[in-house]
TORLUMDO-195352 format. One record per atom (N, C-alpha, C): residue number from 1; atom name; x, y, z negated. Coordinates in steps of 0.05 Angstrom, whole numbers, padded with zeros to 5 digits. Example, Ala and Ser with C-alpha at 12.3 -4.5 7.8 and 13.67 -1.06 7.14 Angstrom:
// residues 2
NODE  num  atome      px      py      pz
NODE    1      N   00264  -00114  -00156
NODE    1     CA   00246  -00090  -00156
NODE    1      C   00264  -00066  -00156
NODE    2      N   00257  -00045  -00142
NODE    2     CA   00273  -00021  -00143
NODE    2      C   00258   00001  -00157
END
This chain:
// residues 161
NODE  num  atome      px      py      pz
NODE    1      N   00012  -00026   00001
NODE    1     CA   00007   00004  -00004
NODE    1      C   00018   00020  -00004
NODE    2      N   00008   00045   00011
NODE    2     CA   00027   00069   00022
NODE    2      C   00017   00092  -00005
NODE    3      N   00045   00101  -00011
NODE    3     CA   00037   00117  -00033
NODE    3      C   00021   00146  -00016
NODE    4      N   00003   00160  -00034
NODE    4     CA  -00015   00182  -00016
NODE    4      C  -00002   00207  -00006
NODE    5      N   00028   00211  -00012
NODE    5     CA   00043   00234  -00007
NODE    5      C   00054   00224   00020
NODE    6      N   00059   00199   00028
NODE    6     CA   00058   00194   00060
NODE    6      C   00034   00199   00074
NODE    7      N   00013   00192   00064
NODE    7     CA  -00006   00200   00088
NODE    7      C  -00012   00232   00091
NODE    8      N  -00009   00249   00072
NODE    8     CA  -00019   00274   00079
NODE    8      C   00000   00276   00099
NODE    9      N  -00014   00301   00117
NODE    9     CA  -00010   00312   00142
NODE    9      C   00020   00331   00142
NODE   10      N   00035   00333   00148
NODE   10     CA   00052   00352   00146
NODE   10      C   00042   00377   00168
NODE   11      N   00044   00397   00154
NODE   11     CA   00035   00417   00175
NODE   11      C   00061   00439   00182
NODE   12      N   00056   00449   00195
NODE   12     CA   00082   00465   00209
NODE   12      C   00074   00486   00188
NODE   13      N   00089   00495   00178
NODE   13     CA   00089   00527   00162
NODE   13      C   00109   00546   00179
NODE   14      N   00094   00569   00185
NODE   14     CA   00111   00586   00200
NODE   14      C   00113   00613   00177
NODE   15      N   00142   00622   00174
NODE   15     CA   00138   00642   00148
NODE   15      C   00150   00672   00165
NODE   16      N   00135   00691   00166
NODE   16     CA   00139   00712   00177
NODE   16      C   00148   00739   00165
NODE   17      N   00163   00753   00166
NODE   17     CA   00162   00780   00147
NODE   17      C   00136   00790   00145
NODE   18      N   00130   00804   00119
NODE   18     CA   00102   00816   00110
NODE   18      C   00093   00837   00140
NODE   19      N   00111   00848   00149
NODE   19     CA   00098   00869   00174
NODE   19      C   00094   00857   00200
NODE   20      N   00098   00826   00204
NODE   20     CA   00094   00820   00224
NODE   20      C   00067   00803   00226
NODE   21      N   00055   00801   00202
NODE   21     CA   00025   00791   00197
NODE   21      C   00013   00810   00199
NODE   22      N  -00011   00793   00219
NODE   22     CA  -00038   00811   00227
NODE   22      C  -00056   00801   00206
NODE   23      N  -00078   00812   00204
NODE   23     CA  -00098   00799   00185
NODE   23      C  -00127   00806   00202
NODE   24      N  -00140   00798   00213
NODE   24     CA  -00156   00805   00232
NODE   24      C  -00178   00815   00213
NODE   25      N  -00196   00836   00217
NODE   25     CA  -00222   00848   00206
NODE   25      C  -00248   00829   00195
NODE   26      N  -00247   00806   00216
NODE   26     CA  -00263   00783   00210
NODE   26      C  -00252   00767   00190
NODE   27      N  -00273   00762   00173
NODE   27     CA  -00264   00738   00151
NODE   27      C  -00264   00710   00159
NODE   28      N  -00274   00704   00185
NODE   28     CA  -00268   00672   00192
NODE   28      C  -00246   00669   00213
NODE   29      N  -00232   00687   00212
NODE   29     CA  -00204   00685   00224
NODE   29      C  -00176   00684   00204
NODE   30      N  -00158   00670   00223
NODE   30     CA  -00136   00668   00196
NODE   30      C  -00112   00690   00212
NODE   31      N  -00091   00694   00190
NODE   31     CA  -00070   00713   00199
NODE   31      C  -00052   00704   00228
NODE   32      N  -00047   00722   00234
NODE   32     CA  -00032   00711   00254
NODE   32      C  -00001   00731   00262
NODE   33      N   00019   00723   00277
NODE   33     CA   00045   00735   00280
NODE   33      C   00037   00756   00302
NODE   34      N   00043   00781   00301
NODE   34     CA   00043   00808   00317
NODE   34      C   00073   00808   00333
NODE   35      N   00074   00809   00360
NODE   35     CA   00094   00803   00370
NODE   35      C   00110   00834   00372
NODE   36      N   00137   00841   00372
NODE   36     CA   00148   00866   00369
NODE   36      C   00142   00894   00386
NODE   37      N   00126   00881   00416
NODE   37     CA   00118   00898   00435
NODE   37      C   00088   00909   00426
NODE   38      N   00081   00898   00412
NODE   38     CA   00047   00910   00406
NODE   38      C   00048   00917   00385
NODE   39      N   00063   00912   00363
NODE   39     CA   00068   00934   00334
NODE   39      C   00052   00953   00328
NODE   40      N   00055   00969   00347
NODE   40     CA   00043   00999   00345
NODE   40      C   00010   00999   00349
NODE   41      N  -00004   00976   00354
NODE   41     CA  -00032   00975   00356
NODE   41      C  -00042   00950   00336
NODE   42      N  -00026   00954   00316
NODE   42     CA  -00035   00929   00296
NODE   42      C  -00056   00937   00274
NODE   43      N  -00064   00961   00280
NODE   43     CA  -00093   00965   00268
NODE   43      C  -00114   00957   00279
NODE   44      N  -00113   00949   00311
NODE   44     CA  -00136   00942   00318
NODE   44      C  -00139   00913   00317
NODE   45      N  -00168   00897   00331
NODE   45     CA  -00167   00880   00324
NODE   45      C  -00157   00860   00345
NODE   46      N  -00150   00832   00339
NODE   46     CA  -00133   00809   00351
NODE   46      C  -00140   00814   00381
NODE   47      N  -00164   00816   00390
NODE   47     CA  -00167   00815   00415
NODE   47      C  -00151   00834   00432
NODE   48      N  -00151   00860   00418
NODE   48     CA  -00136   00884   00428
NODE   48      C  -00107   00877   00438
NODE   49      N  -00100   00871   00412
NODE   49     CA  -00075   00865   00413
NODE   49      C  -00066   00849   00434
NODE   50      N  -00079   00831   00441
NODE   50     CA  -00069   00806   00461
NODE   50      C  -00082   00819   00489
NODE   51      N  -00095   00834   00489
NODE   51     CA  -00106   00852   00517
NODE   51      C  -00080   00868   00521
NODE   52      N  -00071   00888   00499
NODE   52     CA  -00050   00902   00501
NODE   52      C  -00022   00887   00515
NODE   53      N  -00015   00864   00500
NODE   53     CA   00005   00845   00504
NODE   53      C   00007   00830   00539
NODE   54      N  -00024   00820   00542
NODE   54     CA  -00024   00815   00567
NODE   54      C  -00022   00841   00586
NODE   55      N  -00030   00869   00581
NODE   55     CA  -00027   00889   00602
NODE   55      C   00005   00891   00603
NODE   56      N   00019   00882   00580
NODE   56     CA   00049   00882   00589
NODE   56      C   00064   00863   00599
NODE   57      N   00050   00842   00603
NODE   57     CA   00062   00817   00619
NODE   57      C   00067   00830   00651
NODE   58      N   00050   00849   00661
NODE   58     CA   00040   00848   00686
NODE   58      C   00040   00827   00702
NODE   59      N   00027   00808   00695
NODE   59     CA   00029   00785   00709
NODE   59      C   00001   00762   00697
NODE   60      N  -00006   00743   00718
NODE   60     CA  -00019   00730   00700
NODE   60      C  -00016   00709   00679
NODE   61      N  -00040   00708   00662
NODE   61     CA  -00025   00697   00631
NODE   61      C  -00042   00676   00631
NODE   62      N  -00035   00655   00612
NODE   62     CA  -00047   00631   00609
NODE   62      C  -00049   00629   00584
NODE   63      N  -00068   00607   00570
NODE   63     CA  -00075   00610   00539
NODE   63      C  -00043   00600   00529
NODE   64      N  -00030   00583   00540
NODE   64     CA  -00003   00570   00528
NODE   64      C   00017   00598   00517
NODE   65      N   00011   00616   00538
NODE   65     CA   00035   00642   00536
NODE   65      C   00024   00657   00513
NODE   66      N  -00005   00655   00509
NODE   66     CA  -00014   00679   00483
NODE   66      C  -00013   00653   00460
NODE   67      N  -00016   00632   00457
NODE   67     CA  -00008   00615   00434
NODE   67      C   00015   00615   00423
NODE   68      N   00036   00616   00442
NODE   68     CA   00062   00619   00433
NODE   68      C   00074   00648   00424
NODE   69      N   00057   00670   00438
NODE   69     CA   00071   00697   00432
NODE   69      C   00056   00699   00402
NODE   70      N   00035   00696   00398
NODE   70     CA   00020   00707   00376
NODE   70      C   00022   00680   00352
NODE   71      N   00036   00659   00360
NODE   71     CA   00032   00637   00340
NODE   71      C   00008   00626   00332
NODE   72      N  -00009   00623   00347
NODE   72     CA  -00043   00616   00344
NODE   72      C  -00044   00592   00359
NODE   73      N  -00067   00573   00355
NODE   73     CA  -00070   00548   00366
NODE   73      C  -00081   00556   00390
NODE   74      N  -00076   00536   00409
NODE   74     CA  -00084   00534   00435
NODE   74      C  -00115   00540   00438
NODE   75      N  -00137   00530   00419
NODE   75     CA  -00154   00535   00419
NODE   75      C  -00166   00564   00415
NODE   76      N  -00154   00576   00398
NODE   76     CA  -00157   00598   00384
NODE   76      C  -00156   00614   00409
NODE   77      N  -00130   00613   00425
NODE   77     CA  -00117   00632   00449
NODE   77      C  -00142   00628   00474
NODE   78      N  -00145   00601   00474
NODE   78     CA  -00174   00601   00495
NODE   78      C  -00195   00619   00490
NODE   79      N  -00202   00615   00460
NODE   79     CA  -00231   00625   00443
NODE   79      C  -00233   00664   00461
NODE   80      N  -00202   00672   00449
NODE   80     CA  -00188   00699   00458
NODE   80      C  -00191   00706   00488
NODE   81      N  -00183   00685   00504
NODE   81     CA  -00181   00698   00537
NODE   81      C  -00217   00700   00537
NODE   82      N  -00237   00676   00530
NODE   82     CA  -00261   00672   00538
NODE   82      C  -00270   00711   00523
NODE   83      N  -00266   00707   00502
NODE   83     CA  -00274   00738   00494
NODE   83      C  -00268   00766   00523
NODE   84      N  -00239   00760   00515
NODE   84     CA  -00234   00794   00541
NODE   84      C  -00247   00775   00562
NODE   85      N  -00252   00757   00571
NODE   85     CA  -00270   00757   00600
NODE   85      C  -00297   00766   00604
NODE   86      N  -00309   00756   00575
NODE   86     CA  -00333   00763   00582
NODE   86      C  -00345   00776   00557
NODE   87      N  -00337   00786   00538
NODE   87     CA  -00348   00807   00525
NODE   87      C  -00338   00832   00523
NODE   88      N  -00307   00831   00520
NODE   88     CA  -00298   00860   00506
NODE   88      C  -00303   00880   00526
NODE   89      N  -00312   00898   00521
NODE   89     CA  -00319   00922   00532
NODE   89      C  -00303   00942   00545
NODE   90      N  -00272   00936   00521
NODE   90     CA  -00248   00958   00523
NODE   90      C  -00232   00952   00539
NODE   91      N  -00235   00922   00551
NODE   91     CA  -00210   00917   00567
NODE   91      C  -00221   00905   00598
NODE   92      N  -00210   00916   00611
NODE   92     CA  -00214   00917   00646
NODE   92      C  -00189   00885   00647
NODE   93      N  -00207   00861   00664
NODE   93     CA  -00194   00850   00674
NODE   93      C  -00200   00830   00691
NODE   94      N  -00183   00813   00706
NODE   94     CA  -00199   00790   00725
NODE   94      C  -00189   00764   00713
NODE   95      N  -00201   00751   00729
NODE   95     CA  -00200   00719   00721
NODE   95      C  -00197   00703   00743
NODE   96      N  -00181   00680   00745
NODE   96     CA  -00175   00662   00767
NODE   96      C  -00172   00630   00755
NODE   97      N  -00185   00616   00764
NODE   97     CA  -00188   00584   00759
NODE   97      C  -00170   00573   00781
NODE   98      N  -00153   00554   00777
NODE   98     CA  -00137   00542   00786
NODE   98      C  -00148   00514   00783
NODE   99      N  -00146   00493   00799
NODE   99     CA  -00159   00468   00795
NODE   99      C  -00125   00456   00795
NODE  100      N  -00124   00437   00779
NODE  100     CA  -00097   00422   00783
NODE  100      C  -00106   00387   00795
NODE  101      N  -00078   00377   00799
NODE  101     CA  -00084   00347   00818
NODE  101      C  -00107   00336   00802
NODE  102      N  -00105   00336   00773
NODE  102     CA  -00125   00322   00762
NODE  102      C  -00149   00331   00757
NODE  103      N  -00157   00346   00770
NODE  103     CA  -00186   00356   00779
NODE  103      C  -00194   00374   00750
NODE  104      N  -00168   00381   00726
NODE  104     CA  -00174   00401   00707
NODE  104      C  -00169   00425   00723
NODE  105      N  -00189   00445   00707
NODE  105     CA  -00191   00472   00715
NODE  105      C  -00163   00486   00698
NODE  106      N  -00159   00501   00705
NODE  106     CA  -00138   00519   00686
NODE  106      C  -00140   00552   00694
NODE  107      N  -00146   00564   00667
NODE  107     CA  -00159   00597   00671
NODE  107      C  -00135   00617   00668
NODE  108      N  -00130   00632   00679
NODE  108     CA  -00115   00651   00677
NODE  108      C  -00125   00682   00684
NODE  109      N  -00113   00699   00662
NODE  109     CA  -00127   00723   00662
NODE  109      C  -00106   00749   00672
NODE  110      N  -00112   00764   00685
NODE  110     CA  -00095   00789   00692
NODE  110      C  -00105   00816   00682
NODE  111      N  -00094   00827   00658
NODE  111     CA  -00107   00855   00649
NODE  111      C  -00102   00876   00667
NODE  112      N  -00116   00893   00679
NODE  112     CA  -00121   00911   00688
NODE  112      C  -00111   00941   00670
NODE  113      N  -00131   00938   00651
NODE  113     CA  -00131   00961   00633
NODE  113      C  -00142   00957   00609
NODE  114      N  -00131   00974   00586
NODE  114     CA  -00149   00971   00559
NODE  114      C  -00151   01001   00550
NODE  115      N  -00183   01000   00550
NODE  115     CA  -00189   01026   00540
NODE  115      C  -00188   01034   00513
NODE  116      N  -00187   01061   00505
NODE  116     CA  -00182   01067   00485
NODE  116      C  -00206   01073   00465
NODE  117      N  -00206   01066   00436
NODE  117     CA  -00230   01061   00423
NODE  117      C  -00243   01088   00423
NODE  118      N  -00268   01095   00428
NODE  118     CA  -00279   01120   00432
NODE  118      C  -00288   01126   00404
NODE  119      N  -00282   01148   00390
NODE  119     CA  -00291   01159   00367
NODE  119      C  -00326   01157   00369
NODE  120      N  -00341   01147   00350
NODE  120     CA  -00366   01155   00351
NODE  120      C  -00378   01178   00351
NODE  121      N  -00391   01185   00366
NODE  121     CA  -00398   01212   00372
NODE  121      C  -00416   01221   00338
NODE  122      N  -00415   01242   00334
NODE  122     CA  -00426   01251   00306
NODE  122      C  -00454   01260   00312
NODE  123      N  -00470   01253   00309
NODE  123     CA  -00500   01264   00318
NODE  123      C  -00507   01283   00296
NODE  124      N  -00512   01305   00296
NODE  124     CA  -00533   01328   00282
NODE  124      C  -00554   01323   00278
NODE  125      N  -00558   01307   00252
NODE  125     CA  -00586   01300   00238
NODE  125      C  -00611   01328   00244
NODE  126      N  -00628   01324   00261
NODE  126     CA  -00651   01336   00262
NODE  126      C  -00666   01336   00235
NODE  127      N  -00677   01363   00228
NODE  127     CA  -00698   01367   00208
NODE  127      C  -00720   01361   00217
NODE  128      N  -00733   01340   00202
NODE  128     CA  -00766   01333   00209
NODE  128      C  -00778   01337   00185
NODE  129      N  -00802   01350   00191
NODE  129     CA  -00819   01361   00168
NODE  129      C  -00829   01325   00149
NODE  130      N  -00828   01323   00129
NODE  130     CA  -00843   01301   00118
NODE  130      C  -00866   01299   00127
NODE  131      N  -00865   01258   00130
NODE  131     CA  -00893   01248   00135
NODE  131      C  -00911   01251   00112
NODE  132      N  -00939   01260   00117
NODE  132     CA  -00957   01255   00095
NODE  132      C  -00976   01229   00096
NODE  133      N  -00964   01212   00080
NODE  133     CA  -00979   01193   00077
NODE  133      C  -01010   01189   00070
NODE  134      N  -01021   01215   00054
NODE  134     CA  -01052   01212   00050
NODE  134      C  -01074   01213   00071
NODE  135      N  -01057   01232   00093
NODE  135     CA  -01081   01241   00116
NODE  135      C  -01074   01223   00138
NODE  136      N  -01098   01213   00153
NODE  136     CA  -01085   01203   00177
NODE  136      C  -01102   01219   00203
NODE  137      N  -01090   01219   00218
NODE  137     CA  -01097   01236   00248
NODE  137      C  -01092   01262   00244
NODE  138      N  -01098   01286   00261
NODE  138     CA  -01086   01306   00269
NODE  138      C  -01109   01327   00266
NODE  139      N  -01140   01314   00254
NODE  139     CA  -01163   01337   00255
NODE  139      C  -01154   01357   00235
NODE  140      N  -01172   01373   00235
NODE  140     CA  -01172   01397   00218
NODE  140      C  -01185   01386   00187
NODE  141      N  -01172   01399   00171
NODE  141     CA  -01189   01388   00138
NODE  141      C  -01214   01405   00143
NODE  142      N  -01215   01434   00147
NODE  142     CA  -01242   01435   00142
NODE  142      C  -01265   01423   00162
NODE  143      N  -01255   01416   00183
NODE  143     CA  -01278   01404   00195
NODE  143      C  -01283   01374   00187
NODE  144      N  -01265   01361   00178
NODE  144     CA  -01266   01342   00164
NODE  144      C  -01284   01340   00142
NODE  145      N  -01291   01362   00124
NODE  145     CA  -01297   01362   00099
NODE  145      C  -01326   01377   00107
NODE  146      N  -01333   01388   00129
NODE  146     CA  -01359   01395   00138
NODE  146      C  -01375   01370   00145
NODE  147      N  -01362   01348   00161
NODE  147     CA  -01373   01327   00174
NODE  147      C  -01382   01306   00151
NODE  148      N  -01360   01307   00128
NODE  148     CA  -01364   01288   00101
NODE  148      C  -01390   01297   00088
NODE  149      N  -01386   01323   00080
NODE  149     CA  -01417   01331   00078
NODE  149      C  -01438   01332   00083
NODE  150      N  -01443   01334   00111
NODE  150     CA  -01456   01331   00129
NODE  150      C  -01473   01302   00129
NODE  151      N  -01451   01283   00131
NODE  151     CA  -01457   01253   00132
NODE  151      C  -01471   01245   00096
NODE  152      N  -01456   01260   00076
NODE  152     CA  -01469   01253   00053
NODE  152      C  -01497   01257   00046
NODE  153      N  -01501   01288   00068
NODE  153     CA  -01532   01295   00054
NODE  153      C  -01548   01289   00066
NODE  154      N  -01536   01293   00096
NODE  154     CA  -01564   01281   00115
NODE  154      C  -01574   01249   00112
NODE  155      N  -01594   01241   00119
NODE  155     CA  -01608   01212   00117
NODE  155      C  -01596   01198   00147
NODE  156      N  -01604   01214   00165
NODE  156     CA  -01603   01209   00190
NODE  156      C  -01572   01214   00196
NODE  157      N  -01550   01199   00186
NODE  157     CA  -01520   01198   00188
NODE  157      C  -01521   01191   00211
NODE  158      N  -01525   01170   00225
NODE  158     CA  -01523   01148   00246
NODE  158      C  -01527   01172   00269
NODE  159      N  -01544   01194   00272
NODE  159     CA  -01548   01209   00296
NODE  159      C  -01528   01227   00302
NODE  160      N  -01517   01234   00275
NODE  160     CA  -01484   01250   00276
NODE  160      C  -01467   01239   00294
NODE  161      N  -01461   01214   00288
NODE  161     CA  -01438   01202   00303
NODE  161      C  -01452   01192   00322
END
């Protein structure tokens, strides 16, 4: 019988200096390595860092290259490429698919441009009068009172309406 410590998976531990680690804003993502060439964008989300890195390559980029540069898994790099292609409004890129001899398809992206993060426009709040919850409609109060009094005092109230 094998001791428990031989069964344990040995995980590859990567140790980075503290300023090389990027912690994305999303809580469901792990930290990753930030290449030297994109450290000036380290306050941006990871997909923007990847987009800037791809832009600097000035060539078609595959998921394996992203995985190596950012020290992330190939699956995570694939998700980032998919996000850049389909969802990222700040990234202009082109995608091409190559069919390999074994019929598998390889996707590559070429980043054309990364748009700057627009500052949210501050809208001045318009002053609206408070809404009264006691009255319904836009009728005149005097006319409503007169109608009510006529309805209460008149036996033939059905003829008024």
